N, C-alpha and C positions, 0 to 999 in steps of 0.2 A: 351700917350699910343700908338700912331701911330708909335713911334720909334721901338716898339717891334713887332707889328703885324698890318696888314691892314684889318683884319676881324672885321666888325662893331659889331657883336654880342659879341666878346671877349672884344672889347674896351668898350662897354656898361656895360658888367658885371664887368670888371676890374675897371672902374670908380666908379661904385656903391660900390664895395668892398672897394676901397681906400678912398672913401668919409667917410665911417663909421670907418674904421680901422686906419685912419690917426691920430685920437686923441690918440690912444694907443701908437703911436710912441713917443709922448711927455711924456706920463706916463712911458713908458719904459726907456726913458732917465733918468728920476728921479729915477726909480727903480735901474738902473745901478749905479748911484751915491751912493745910499744906499748900494748896493751890494758890491761895491768897498770899501766903508767905513768899512763894516763888515769884509771883507777879511783882510783889513789892521789892524783890531783890533783883529785878531785871532778868529773870529767867523765863520770860514769856514764851520763847520758842520751845523750850523743853517742856514747859507745862502744857502747851498746846499739843505737842507730840504725844505726851502721856494721855491726855484727855481723848485725843483722836484714836489712839490705840485701844483705849478702854471701850469706846463705842464699837470698834471692829471686833474686839474680843466678845463683847456682849452679843453682837449679831451672830458670831460663830457659835458661841455657847447656846444661844437660843435655838439655832438649827440642830445642834447636837442633842440637846436635852428635850426639846419639844417633840421633835420628830424621830429621835432615836438613831441618829446617824453614827457611823463608825463603831457600831456594836453597842452603843449605849441604849438603855431602855427608853422607850418613848414615854415621857412623863406628862405631856400636855401642859396644863397651866402651872403645875408644880415645877416643871422644867424651865418655864419662863422665869419664875421667881428664883430658882437656883442659879440660872444663868446670870441674872442681875446681881445676885449676892456674890457669886464668884468673881465677876468682872469688877465689882466695886471693891472687894477685898484685895484683888490684885492691884487695882489703882491705888488704894490707900497704902499698901506696902511699897509700891513703886515710888510714890511721892515721898514716903518716909525714908526710903533708902537714899533718895537724892537730897532731901532737906536736912535730915538729922546730922549727917557728917559736917554740914556747913553751919550749924547753929552753935549756940553757947553750950549746949549739952555735950558737945564733943571737945570743947576747949579745956575743960577742967575748971574747978571752982576758983582757983587763984587768978587765972587769966580773965574769967568772967567778972570778978570783983574789980578789975582794973578798968572796966568800961568807963567812959566819960559820964559825968553827971547827967547830961542831957539825954544820953542813950537810955539810962535807967528810967528816966521820966517818960520817954517816948515809947519804950517797949510795951508797957501795960496797955497803952492806948491802941497800939497796933494789934496786940494780941486780942483785946476786946473786940475790935472791928473784925478781925479774922474769925473769931468764934461766933460773933453775931451773924456774919455772912454764912458760915457753915450751918448754923442753926436755921437760918431763914431758908437756905437751900434745901435742907432736910424736910422742913415743913412744907415747902413748895412741892417736893417730890411726893410726900405723903398725900397731899391734896390732889396732885395730878394722878397718882395711883388710884385714889378713890374715884376720880372722875372717869376713869377708863371703863367702868362698868355701868355707865348710864345707858 
């Protein structure tokens, strides 16, 4: 954090925020893999709806946890991190609930082995791209999170 500022109060607050929100970066990477899978399977509309609803959830959770609405305790910066973590966890689970029933994991081992030869060669390439995209997005979010405290 000292790379971005030398103000001890900002460093303390930023460290507290990143300690909580850091978990959401891993969940976000998994979500981005699911999102890429959905886009490649022509489920763009559904992926857009889920992403948009996640933003709305994050805004609502921010209001609830930062300011203590609806009887919740006002948590300040920890509330912002918790809101992001919860919204990202819901997003990942929502994507997983949509994607997993449609993938080879739900078909069973014998049906999966009957895939065409080209599909077996193409799948690792698509999986690699999806994982790389998710990792890049997680790194970008980590970098943007660090820049918020300048």
